[in-house]
MIKOLNU-532263 format. One record per residue (C-alpha): residue number from 1; x, z, y; residue in three letters. Coordinates in steps of 0.2 Angstrom, whole numbers, padded with zeros to 4 digits, always signed. Each point is the difference from the previous one (the first is absolute). Layout:
PT    i      X      Z      Y   aa
PT  NUM      X      Z      Y  ALA
...
% end
This chain:
PT    i      X      Z      Y   aa
PT    1  +0000  +0000  +0000  MET
PT    2  +0007  -0005  +0017  SER
PT    3  +0004  +0013  +0014  LYS
PT    4  -0003  -0003  +0018  LYS
PT    5  +0010  +0007  +0015  LEU
PT    6  -0003  -0003  +0019  PHE
PT    7  +0012  +0003  +0014  VAL
PT    8  -0006  -0001  +0018  GLU
PT    9  +0016  -0006  +0008  LYS
PT   10  +0006  -0018  -0004  THR
PT   11  +0019  -0002  +0001  SER
PT   12  +0002  -0018  -0004  SER
PT   13  -0014  -0012  -0004  LYS
PT   14  -0002  -0010  -0017  GLY
PT   15  -0008  -0002  -0016  ILE
PT   16  +0010  +0002  -0016  VAL
PT   17  -0002  +0003  -0019  ILE
PT   18  +0015  +0006  -0009  GLY
PT   19  +0008  +0012  -0013  LYS
PT   20  +0005  +0017  +0007  ALA
PT   21  +0017  +0006  +0000  TYR
PT   22  +0001  +0018  +0003  VAL
PT   23  +0015  +0007  +0009  ILE
PT   24  +0007  +0015  -0007  GLU
PT   25  +0015  +0007  +0010  LYS
PT   26  +0015  +0009  -0006  ALA
PT   27  -0001  +0020  +0001  ASP
PT   28  +0010  +0005  +0015  LEU
PT   29  -0006  +0018  -0001  THR
PT   30  +0015  +0010  +0006  PRO
PT   31  +0008  +0012  -0012  GLU
PT   32  +0000  +0019  +0004  ASN
PT   33  +0017  +0006  -0005  TYR
PT   34  +0011  +0013  +0008  SER
PT   35  +0016  -0005  +0010  ILE
PT   36  +0018  +0008  -0002  SER
PT   37  +0009  -0012  +0012  ASN
PT   38  -0008  -0006  +0016  LYS
PT   39  +0015  -0014  +0003  GLU
PT   40  -0005  -0008  -0017  ASP
PT   41  -0019  -0001  +0005  GLU
PT   42  +0007  -0007  +0017  THR
PT   43  +0010  -0013  -0008  SER
PT   44  -0014  -0005  -0013  LYS
PT   45  -0011  -0004  +0016  PHE
PT   46  +0013  -0009  +0009  GLU
PT   47  +0004  -0011  -0015  VAL
PT   48  -0018  -0003  -0003  ALA
PT   49  -0003  -0003  +0019  LEU
PT   50  +0014  -0013  +0001  ASN
PT   51  -0007  -0009  -0016  GLN
PT   52  -0018  -0001  +0009  ALA
PT   53  +0007  -0006  +0016  LYS
PT   54  +0009  -0014  -0009  GLU
PT   55  -0016  -0006  -0010  GLU
PT   56  -0010  +0001  +0016  ILE
PT   57  +0013  -0010  +0011  ALA
PT   58  -0001  -0014  -0014  GLN
PT   59  -0019  +0001  -0001  LEU
PT   60  -0001  +0000  +0020  ALA
PT   61  +0010  -0017  +0000  LYS
PT   62  -0014  -0009  -0010  GLY
PT   63  -0015  +0009  +0010  SER
PT   64  -0003  +0007  +0017  GLU
PT   65  -0011  +0013  -0008  ILE
PT   66  +0016  +0011  -0005  PHE
PT   67  +0005  +0001  +0018  GLY
PT   68  -0010  +0016  +0002  GLY
PT   69  +0007  +0006  -0017  HIS
PT   70  +0018  -0002  +0007  GLN
PT   71  -0004  +0011  +0014  MET
PT   72  -0007  +0013  -0010  ILE
PT   73  +0014  +0001  -0013  VAL
PT   74  +0013  -0001  +0013  GLU
PT   75  -0008  +0013  +0012  ASP
PT   76  +0010  +0017  +0002  ILE
PT   77  -0017  +0009  +0000  THR
PT   78  -0002  -0003  -0019  LEU
PT   79  +0019  +0004  -0004  TYR
PT   80  -0001  +0015  +0011  ASP
PT   81  -0016  +0006  -0008  ASN
PT   82  +0005  -0002  -0018  VAL
PT   83  +0018  +0008  +0003  ILE
PT   84  -0009  +0014  +0009  GLY
PT   85  -0011  +0004  -0015  LYS
PT   86  +0015  -0001  -0012  ILE
PT   87  +0010  +0013  +0010  ASN
PT   88  -0016  +0011  +0000  ASP
PT   89  +0002  -0001  -0019  GLY
PT   90  -0011  -0014  -0007  GLN
PT   91  +0006  -0012  -0012  ASN
PT   92  +0002  -0018  +0006  VAL
PT   93  -0016  -0007  -0008  GLN
PT   94  -0010  +0014  +0007  ILE
PT   95  +0007  -0001  +0017  ALA
PT   96  -0002  -0019  +0001  LEU
PT   97  -0019  +0003  -0006  SER
PT   98  -0003  +0012  +0013  ASN
PT   99  +0008  -0009  +0014  ALA
PT  100  -0009  -0017  -0005  ILE
PT  101  -0017  +0011  +0000  GLU
PT  102  +0004  +0007  +0017  GLU
PT  103  +0005  -0016  +0008  ILE
PT  104  -0015  -0011  -0008  SER
PT  105  -0012  +0014  +0005  ALA
PT  106  +0004  -0002  +0019  ILE
PT  107  -0005  -0019  -0002  PHE
PT  108  -0015  +0003  -0010  ALA
PT  109  -0007  +0013  +0012  MET
PT  110  +0000  -0014  +0014  MET
PT  111  -0016  -0007  +0005  GLU
PT  112  +0006  -0018  +0002  ASP
PT  113  -0004  -0010  -0016  GLU
PT  114  +0016  -0010  +0001  TYR
PT  115  +0011  +0015  +0002  MET
PT  116  -0009  +0010  -0013  LYS
PT  117  +0004  -0013  -0013  GLU
PT  118  +0019  +0002  +0004  ARG
PT  119  +0000  +0016  -0009  ALA
PT  120  +0000  -0012  -0016  ALA
PT  121  +0016  -0007  +0006  ASP
PT  122  +0008  +0017  +0002  VAL
PT  123  -0006  +0004  -0018  LYS
PT  124  +0007  -0017  -0007  ASP
PT  125  +0017  +0004  +0007  VAL
PT  126  -0001  +0017  -0007  GLY
PT  127  -0005  -0007  -0018  ALA
PT  128  +0016  -0012  +0001  ARG
PT  129  +0011  +0014  +0004  ILE
PT  130  -0008  +0012  -0013  MET
PT  131  +0002  -0015  -0014  SER
PT  132  +0018  +0000  +0004  LYS
PT  133  +0001  +0019  -0002  LEU
PT  134  -0010  -0001  -0017  LYS
PT  135  +0008  -0015  -0007  GLY
PT  136  -0016  -0009  -0003  VAL
PT  137  -0007  -0018  +0004  SER
PT  138  -0013  -0003  +0013  ILE
PT  139  -0006  -0016  -0005  ASN
PT  140  -0016  +0001  -0010  PRO
PT  141  -0003  -0019  +0002  PHE
PT  142  +0012  -0006  -0013  GLU
PT  143  -0012  -0004  -0013  ASN
PT  144  -0011  -0011  +0011  ILE
PT  145  +0000  -0017  -0009  LYS
PT  146  -0016  -0008  +0004  GLU
PT  147  -0013  -0001  +0014  GLU
PT  148  -0008  +0018  +0004  VAL
PT  149  -0010  +0009  +0011  VAL
PT  150  +0011  +0015  +0005  LEU
PT  151  -0007  +0018  +0000  ILE
PT  152  +0010  +0014  +0006  ALA
PT  153  -0002  +0017  +0010  GLU
PT  154  +0009  -0008  +0014  ASP
PT  155  +0013  -0013  +0003  LEU
PT  156  +0015  +0002  +0011  THR
PT  157  +0011  -0014  +0008  PRO
PT  158  +0013  +0004  -0013  SER
PT  159  -0012  -0004  -0014  ASP
PT  160  -0006  -0017  +0007  THR
PT  161  +0018  -0005  +0001  ALA
PT  162  +0002  +0002  -0018  LEU
PT  163  -0015  -0009  -0005  ILE
PT  164  -0002  -0019  -0004  ASP
PT  165  -0014  -0003  +0012  LEU
PT  166  -0002  -0017  -0009  ASN
PT  167  -0009  +0010  -0014  LEU
PT  168  -0011  +0011  +0011  VAL
PT  169  -0018  -0006  +0002  LYS
PT  170  -0005  +0014  +0010  GLY
PT  171  +0003  +0020  +0004  PHE
PT  172  -0011  +0015  -0002  ILE
PT  173  +0007  +0017  +0005  THR
PT  174  -0007  +0017  +0000  GLU
PT  175  +0008  +0006  +0016  LEU
PT  176  +0004  -0009  +0016  GLY
PT  177  -0009  -0007  +0015  GLY
PT  178  -0002  -0017  +0008  VAL
PT  179  +0015  +0002  +0010  THR
PT  180  +0012  +0004  -0017  SER
PT  181  +0013  -0010  -0005  HIS
PT  182  -0009  -0007  -0014  VAL
PT  183  -0014  -0005  +0011  SER
PT  184  +0012  -0010  +0011  ILE
PT  185  +0008  -0008  -0015  ILE
PT  186  -0016  -0006  -0007  ALA
PT  187  -0007  -0007  +0016  ARG
PT  188  +0016  -0010  +0003  ASN
PT  189  +0000  -0006  -0017  LEU
PT  190  -0018  -0004  -0001  GLY
PT  191  -0003  +0011  -0013  LEU
PT  192  -0015  +0011  -0004  PRO
PT  193  +0002  +0018  +0002  ALA
PT  194  -0010  +0016  +0001  LEU
PT  195  +0008  +0016  +0004  VAL
PT  196  -0006  +0019  +0001  GLY
PT  197  -0011  -0004  -0017  VAL
PT  198  -0004  +0018  -0005  ASN
PT  199  +0002  +0002  -0019  GLY
PT  200  +0008  -0018  -0004  ILE
PT  201  +0015  +0008  -0010  MET
PT  202  -0011  +0011  -0011  SER
PT  203  -0013  -0016  -0003  THR
PT  204  +0011  -0013  -0004  VAL
PT  205  +0013  -0002  -0014  LYS
PT  206  +0012  -0014  -0004  ASN
PT  207  -0008  -0017  -0005  ASN
PT  208  -0017  +0004  +0006  ASP
PT  209  -0008  -0015  +0008  ILE
PT  210  -0003  +0002  +0019  ILE
PT  211  -0012  -0009  +0010  ALA
PT  212  +0003  +0003  +0018  MET
PT  213  -0009  -0006  +0016  ASP
PT  214  +0012  +0007  +0014  ALA
PT  215  -0011  -0007  +0013  SER
PT  216  -0014  +0011  -0004  LYS
PT  217  +0009  +0014  -0007  GLY
PT  218  -0007  -0002  -0018  ASN
PT  219  +0010  +0003  -0016  ILE
PT  220  -0006  -0002  -0018  ILE
PT  221  +0009  +0006  -0014  VAL
PT  222  -0002  -0009  -0017  ASN
PT  223  -0015  -0010  +0007  PRO
PT  224  -0014  -0006  -0012  GLU
PT  225  -0001  -0018  -0005  ALA
PT  226  -0013  -0004  +0015  ASN
PT  227  +0010  +0009  +0012  GLU
PT  228  +0017  -0009  -0004  LEU
PT  229  -0010  -0017  +0002  GLU
PT  230  -0006  +0006  +0017  GLU
PT  231  +0017  +0005  +0006  TYR
PT  232  +0007  -0016  -0006  LYS
PT  233  -0011  -0010  +0009  ALA
PT  234  +0004  +0011  +0016  LEU
PT  235  +0019  -0002  -0004  GLU
PT  236  -0001  -0019  -0001  GLU
PT  237  -0011  -0001  +0016  GLN
PT  238  +0012  +0012  +0010  PHE
PT  239  +0015  -0011  -0005  LYS
PT  240  -0009  -0017  +0006  LYS
PT  241  -0004  +0010  +0017  ASP
PT  242  +0018  +0005  +0002  GLU
PT  243  +0006  -0017  -0005  GLU
PT  244  -0011  -0008  +0013  MET
PT  245  +0005  +0013  +0013  LEU
PT  246  +0018  -0003  -0004  LYS
PT  247  -0001  -0018  +0005  LYS
PT  248  -0005  +0005  +0017  LEU
PT  249  +0017  +0008  +0004  GLU
PT  250  +0008  -0016  +0008  ASP
PT  251  -0015  -0003  +0010  LEU
PT  252  -0003  +0006  +0018  LYS
PT  253  -0014  +0011  +0005  ALA
PT  254  -0010  -0014  +0009  VAL
PT  255  -0019  +0000  +0001  THR
PT  256  -0010  -0016  -0005  THR
PT  257  -0001  -0004  +0019  ASP
PT  258  +0018  +0003  +0004  GLY
PT  259  +0003  +0018  +0006  ARG
PT  260  +0016  +0007  -0007  GLU
PT  261  +0003  +0018  -0003  VAL
PT  262  +0016  +0010  -0005  GLN
PT  263  +0000  +0010  -0017  LEU
PT  264  +0013  +0013  +0000  CYS
PT  265  +0006  +0014  -0011  ALA
PT  266  +0001  +0018  +0002  ASN
PT  267  +0017  +0008  -0006  VAL
PT  268  +0009  +0016  -0001  GLY
PT  269  +0017  -0005  -0006  ASN
PT  270  +0011  -0015  -0004  ILE
PT  271  -0007  -0001  -0018  LEU
PT  272  -0017  -0003  +0006  ASP
PT  273  +0007  -0012  +0011  ILE
PT  274  +0009  -0010  -0014  GLU
PT  275  -0016  +0000  -0010  MET
PT  276  -0011  -0005  +0015  ALA
PT  277  +0010  -0015  +0004  VAL
PT  278  -0003  -0008  -0017  LYS
PT  279  -0018  -0001  +0005  HIS
PT  280  +0003  -0013  +0014  ASN
PT  281  -0006  +0012  +0014  ILE
PT  282  +0001  -0003  +0018  ASP
PT  283  +0010  +0015  +0004  GLY
PT  284  -0001  +0019  +0000  ILE
PT  285  -0014  +0007  +0011  GLY
PT  286  +0005  +0018  -0004  LEU
PT  287  +0017  +0007  -0005  PHE
PT  288  -0004  +0019  -0001  ARG
PT  289  +0017  +0006  +0006  SER
PT  290  -0005  +0018  -0004  GLU
PT  291  +0004  -0004  -0018  CYS
PT  292  +0018  -0002  +0005  VAL
PT  293  -0001  +0017  +0007  TYR
PT  294  -0009  +0008  -0014  MET
PT  295  +0010  -0007  -0014  GLU
PT  296  +0016  +0008  +0009  ASN
PT  297  +0008  +0017  -0001  THR
PT  298  +0003  -0001  +0020  HIS
PT  299  -0005  -0009  +0014  PHE
PT  300  +0007  -0018  -0004  PRO
PT  301  +0014  -0005  +0012  THR
PT  302  -0001  -0016  +0012  GLU
PT  303  +0012  -0008  -0012  ASP
PT  304  -0010  +0004  -0016  GLU
PT  305  -0016  -0006  +0008  GLN
PT  306  +0008  -0016  +0007  PHE
PT  307  +0006  -0006  -0017  GLU
PT  308  -0018  +0003  -0007  ILE
PT  309  -0009  -0010  +0014  TYR
PT  310  +0013  -0013  +0000  LYS
PT  311  -0003  -0003  -0018  LYS
PT  312  -0018  +0000  +0002  ALA
PT  313  +0003  -0014  +0014  ALA
PT  314  +0011  -0011  -0011  VAL
PT  315  -0011  +0002  -0014  LEU
PT  316  -0015  -0007  +0011  CYS
PT  317  +0011  -0014  +0006  ASP
PT  318  -0008  -0002  +0017  GLY
PT  319  -0017  +0006  -0003  LYS
PT  320  -0007  +0015  +0009  GLU
PT  321  +0005  +0017  -0004  VAL
PT  322  -0011  +0013  +0008  THR
PT  323  +0009  +0018  +0000  ILE
PT  324  -0010  +0014  +0005  ARG
PT  325  +0009  +0014  +0007  THR
PT  326  +0002  +0017  -0009  LEU
PT  327  -0019  +0004  -0004  ASP
PT  328  +0003  +0018  -0007  ILE
PT  329  -0012  +0016  +0002  GLY
PT  330  -0017  +0001  -0005  GLY
PT  331  +0000  -0001  -0018  ASP
PT  332  +0020  -0006  -0001  LYS
PT  333  +0013  +0012  +0000  SER
PT  334  +0019  -0001  -0002  LEU
PT  335  +0010  +0010  -0013  PRO
PT  336  +0013  +0004  +0013  TYR
PT  337  -0009  +0005  +0015  TYR
PT  338  -0012  +0015  +0002  LYS
PT  339  -0017  -0004  +0009  PHE
PT  340  -0009  +0014  +0008  ASP
PT  341  -0016  +0005  -0008  PHE
PT  342  -0015  -0009  +0008  GLU
PT  343  -0018  +0004  -0002  GLU
PT  344  -0004  -0019  +0003  ASN
PT  345  +0015  -0010  -0005  PRO
PT  346  -0009  -0017  +0002  PHE
PT  347  -0002  +0005  +0018  LEU
PT  348  +0016  +0008  +0003  GLY
PT  349  +0018  -0004  +0002  TRP
PT  350  +0002  -0017  -0009  ARG
PT  351  +0006  -0018  +0002  ALA
PT  352  +0005  -0006  +0018  ILE
PT  353  -0001  +0019  +0006  ARG
PT  354  +0014  +0004  -0012  ILE
PT  355  +0010  -0014  +0005  SER
PT  356  -0001  +0003  +0019  LEU
PT  357  +0005  +0018  -0002  GLU
PT  358  +0014  -0003  -0014  LEU
PT  359  +0007  -0013  +0011  LYS
PT  360  +0018  -0001  -0008  ASP
PT  361  -0010  -0004  -0016  VAL
PT  362  -0010  -0013  +0008  PHE
PT  363  +0015  -0008  +0008  LYS
PT  364  +0009  -0001  -0016  ALA
PT  365  -0015  -0010  -0007  GLN
PT  366  -0003  -0011  +0014  LEU
PT  367  +0018  -0005  +0002  LYS
PT  368  +0000  -0003  -0019  ALA
PT  369  -0015  -0012  +0002  ILE
PT  370  +0007  -0009  +0015  LEU
PT  371  +0017  -0003  -0009  ARG
PT  372  -0009  -0007  -0015  ALA
PT  373  -0011  -0012  +0011  SER
PT  374  +0015  -0010  +0002  ALA
PT  375  -0001  -0006  -0018  PHE
PT  376  -0019  -0005  +0000  GLY
PT  377  -0018  +0002  +0008  TYR
PT  378  -0003  +0019  +0001  ILE
PT  379  -0013  +0008  +0010  ARG
PT  380  -0002  +0018  +0006  ILE
PT  381  -0016  +0010  -0002  MET
PT  382  -0005  +0017  +0007  TYR
PT  383  -0012  +0011  -0010  PRO
PT  384  -0013  +0012  +0006  MET
PT  385  -0001  -0006  +0018  ILE
PT  386  -0013  +0009  +0011  ILE
PT  387  +0006  -0003  +0017  SER
PT  388  +0009  -0013  +0011  ILE
PT  389  +0012  +0014  +0005  GLU
PT  390  +0006  +0000  -0018  GLU
PT  391  +0002  -0019  +0000  ILE
PT  392  +0012  +0001  +0017  VAL
PT  393  +0010  +0015  -0007  GLU
PT  394  +0003  -0009  -0017  ALA
PT  395  +0005  -0017  +0009  ASN
PT  396  +0012  +0010  +0011  LYS
PT  397  +0008  +0007  -0015  VAL
PT  398  +0001  -0017  -0007  LEU
PT  399  +0008  -0006  +0016  GLU
PT  400  +0014  +0013  +0000  GLU
PT  401  +0004  -0005  -0018  CYS
PT  402  +0000  -0018  +0005  LYS
PT  403  +0012  +0004  +0014  GLN
PT  404  +0012  +0009  -0011  GLU
PT  405  +0001  -0014  -0012  LEU
PT  406  +0003  -0012  +0015  ARG
PT  407  +0014  +0012  +0006  ASP
PT  408  +0008  +0000  -0018  ALA
PT  409  -0002  -0020  -0001  ASN
PT  410  -0012  +0002  -0016  ILE
PT  411  -0011  -0014  -0002  LYS
PT  412  -0020  +0003  -0002  PHE
PT  413  -0015  -0010  +0005  ASP
PT  414  -0002  +0002  +0019  GLU
PT  415  -0018  -0006  -0002  ASP
PT  416  -0005  +0011  -0014  ILE
PT  417  -0019  +0003  -0001  GLU
PT  418  -0008  +0017  +0002  VAL
PT  419  -0016  +0004  -0007  GLY
PT  420  -0011  +0015  -0004  MET
PT  421  -0012  +0006  -0014  MET
PT  422  -0018  +0002  +0005  ILE
PT  423  -0005  +0015  -0010  GLU
PT  424  -0008  +0012  +0013  THR
PT  425  -0016  +0000  +0009  PRO
PT  426  +0011  +0001  +0016  ALA
PT  427  +0009  -0015  -0004  SER
PT  428  -0017  -0010  -0004  VAL
PT  429  -0008  +0006  +0017  ILE
PT  430  +0015  -0005  +0010  LEU
PT  431  +0004  -0016  -0011  ALA
PT  432  -0001  -0011  +0016  GLU
PT  433  +0013  +0010  +0010  GLU
PT  434  +0011  +0002  -0015  PHE
PT  435  +0000  -0019  -0003  ALA
PT  436  +0009  -0002  +0016  LYS
PT  437  +0014  +0011  -0005  TYR
PT  438  +0004  -0007  -0018  VAL
PT  439  +0003  -0016  -0008  ASP
PT  440  -0011  +0003  -0015  PHE
PT  441  -0013  +0011  -0008  PHE
PT  442  -0001  +0006  -0018  SER
PT  443  -0016  +0009  -0006  ILE
PT  444  +0003  +0014  -0011  GLY
PT  445  -0017  +0002  -0009  THR
PT  446  +0004  +0015  -0011  ASN
PT  447  +0003  +0012  +0015  ASP
PT  448  -0012  -0009  +0012  LEU
PT  449  -0014  +0002  -0011  THR
PT  450  +0003  +0018  -0004  GLN
PT  451  +0001  +0003  +0019  TYR
PT  452  -0014  -0010  +0006  MET
PT  453  -0011  +0008  -0014  LEU
PT  454  +0008  +0018  +0001  VAL
PT  455  +0001  -0001  -0019  VAL
PT  456  +0015  +0007  -0009  ASP
PT  457  +0004  -0014  -0012  ARG
PT  458  +0008  +0012  -0013  GLY
PT  459  -0016  +0012  -0001  ASN
PT  460  -0008  -0004  -0015  LYS
PT  461  -0016  +0008  +0006  ARG
PT  462  -0003  -0012  +0014  ILE
PT  463  +0010  -0015  -0006  SER
PT  464  -0017  -0010  -0003  ASN
PT  465  -0001  +0001  +0020  MET
PT  466  +0017  -0009  +0002  TYR
PT  467  -0004  -0018  +0001  ASN
PT  468  +0008  -0014  +0011  SER
PT  469  -0016  -0009  -0002  PHE
PT  470  -0008  +0013  +0012  HIS
PT  471  -0007  -0010  +0015  PRO
PT  472  +0010  +0010  +0013  VAL
PT  473  +0016  -0004  -0009  VAL
PT  474  -0004  -0018  -0001  LEU
PT  475  -0005  +0000  +0019  GLN
PT  476  +0017  +0008  +0004  SER
PT  477  +0010  -0014  -0009  ILE
PT  478  -0011  -0014  +0009  LYS
PT  479  +0003  +0010  +0016  LYS
PT  480  +0020  +0000  -0003  VAL
PT  481  +0001  -0018  -0006  ILE
PT  482  -0009  -0005  +0016  GLU
PT  483  +0011  +0010  +0011  ALA
PT  484  +0016  -0006  -0008  GLY
PT  485  -0006  -0018  +0001  HIS
PT  486  -0005  +0002  +0019  LYS
PT  487  +0019  +0003  +0003  GLU
PT  488  +0006  -0013  -0012  ASN
PT  489  +0008  +0011  -0013  ILE
PT  490  -0002  -0001  -0018  LYS
PT  491  -0011  +0013  -0009  VAL
PT  492  +0004  +0004  -0018  GLY
PT  493  -0006  +0014  -0012  MET
PT  494  +0011  +0010  -0013  CYS
PT  495  -0013  +0012  -0006  GLY
PT  496  -0007  +0000  -0018  GLU
PT  497  -0016  -0009  +0008  PHE
PT  498  +0011  -0016  +0002  ALA
PT  499  +0001  -0001  -0019  SER
PT  500  -0019  +0002  -0003  ASP
PT  501  -0006  -0018  -0006  ALA
PT  502  -0017  +0006  +0007  ARG
PT  503  +0006  +0002  +0017  ALA
PT  504  +0011  -0017  +0001  ALA
PT  505  -0015  -0010  +0007  LYS
PT  506  -0005  +0013  +0012  ILE
PT  507  +0018  +0002  +0007  LEU
PT  508  +0003  -0019  +0000  LEU
PT  509  -0016  -0002  +0011  GLY
PT  510  +0005  +0014  +0012  LEU
PT  511  +0016  -0010  +0003  GLY
PT  512  +0013  +0010  -0009  LEU
PT  513  +0017  -0010  +0001  ASP
PT  514  +0010  +0010  -0014  GLU
PT  515  -0005  +0010  -0016  PHE
PT  516  +0013  +0010  -0007  SER
PT  517  -0002  +0009  -0018  MET
PT  518  +0008  +0003  -0016  SER
PT  519  +0008  -0017  -0006  ALA
PT  520  -0010  -0001  -0016  SER
PT  521  -0015  +0000  +0010  GLU
PT  522  +0003  -0014  +0012  ILE
PT  523  -0007  -0014  -0012  ASN
PT  524  -0017  +0008  -0001  ASN
PT  525  -0002  +0000  +0018  VAL
PT  526  +0008  -0017  +0002  LYS
PT  527  -0014  -0007  -0011  LYS
PT  528  -0013  +0007  +0011  GLN
PT  529  +0008  -0008  +0015  ILE
PT  530  +0003  -0018  -0008  LEU
PT  531  -0018  -0001  -0005  GLU
PT  532  -0007  +0006  +0017  THR
PT  533  -0002  -0009  +0016  SER
PT  534  +0004  +0009  +0016  PHE
PT  535  -0016  -0004  +0007  GLU
PT  536  -0010  +0006  -0014  ASP
PT  537  +0010  +0016  +0000  ALA
PT  538  -0004  +0003  +0018  LYS
PT  539  -0018  -0001  -0004  ASN
PT  540  +0002  +0011  -0015  TYR
PT  541  +0009  +0013  +0010  ALA
PT  542  -0013  +0000  +0014  ASN
PT  543  -0014  +0003  -0013  GLN
PT  544  +0011  +0015  -0007  VAL
PT  545  +0002  +0007  +0017  LEU
PT  546  -0018  -0001  +0004  ALA
PT  547  -0003  +0014  -0013  LYS
PT  548  +0000  +0018  +0005  THR
PT  549  +0002  +0010  -0015  THR
PT  550  +0012  +0000  -0014  VAL
PT  551  -0014  -0002  -0013  GLU
PT  552  -0006  -0017  +0008  SER
PT  553  +0018  -0006  +0001  VAL
PT  554  +0003  +0002  -0018  MET
PT  555  -0017  -0007  -0005  ASP
PT  556  +0004  -0015  +0011  PHE
PT  557  +0017  -0002  -0010  LEU
PT  558  -0008  +0002  -0017  GLN
PT  559  -0013  -0014  +0005  LYS
% end
């Protein structure tokens, strides 16, 4: 008899039928023995640490993912923590285990989902060092010889480096979130994946047949004959749809009556860009530079950032790269900087407010971006703007940076474009004025929806009230696009709403110039644009904007 499971959050879409391969990892439980010589324990740790460093350095050559691992394994914090515990009388295995637990707990307690997932990276590094101490292999994938659906408690970057991904049809993990490493890998490879599936490890055994619809969050273990036939038909149709969408990659996003829009990718690091450019994107509409800070053990220096931004510009080969300046605070924190407690962090010290106060940090970033602009088409974007004064002050700091680079005879794009995020009610209301001070707008619908509706998007109790199709959000988008076009500046959107195929025709009709989203979603939106005329889209958008309730908007979209 088949067993059915359901998970609410989809990690990477797709439909697949395959044989289960359940990952059972080596026992890395630390041995609890007494020590007689602290120097011996220290020596064991240093040998294991150096072996782990060498392995991670090799892995880092083949994948950007391991850059963060290198920083963790080389960070003096980890070394000092373990040595301190050995000096307190703990054996090296217990000391390492406790140190990793403490450091990963700091990340796990962070509210930001991306940073929370970095706790897994710390544990991954700890496991590698522990395997050296215990003399065991950490490769549980050696016996995969045929195509399988991987079932695991969790999968780390080190794990996926050991897997022959040509033999993987999909992933299901008990732990993890949509920002976890396995989610990112799956989306980049176009493989279906579901994460955070409670009970999957106790439900599935090796060679069970798995039928998974990752688009809807459905899993059937050992499906009945009729269920199997149903999933085979769904799988076949999904493949046909994907093949059809893939054919659109080389086409420009042009409506049937000739209006062209830009379709760009949202990214957080160089690996994301490497994957995105394979989809023939029009550029990077949002480089979340906070990821450069959040994946670090210190405020990244000007030179460290320059190398990253330069690589981004080179990879995009003359296409747009829009770098959002540090957008930290709210639900995003840094492991090396202590933020004061705030009752309402989303309304507190965050984003541009931090940059303008931590001027040295801001200047290091701006100078790095300016230097990288000599190698491609880079734009600067300020987040969380609520006043003209902030734009003026930020540009004043930017001009200081430009002058310092001129004085040092360092090249940069003198005409670099400067834009701002539209994500607050203030920025919507003053959009016509802001448009006189910047070169472009980018609408961040995630925060804009939250602030316009006064709904915490992370609060499950009122999550049903968070809806970017709310008339007030749609009217705000319309106002911003009109304000931008009045001053002849381009208006883009980099929030999740830009990737919603249901919204594509509305946004097109409102005159949006650029849609930016996860690269894997671009072809879905492109299909909508290619099949629509701009005139029809305008009429459609006007009909939607005539609605005054969420219910009436959603009913209209259904029909």
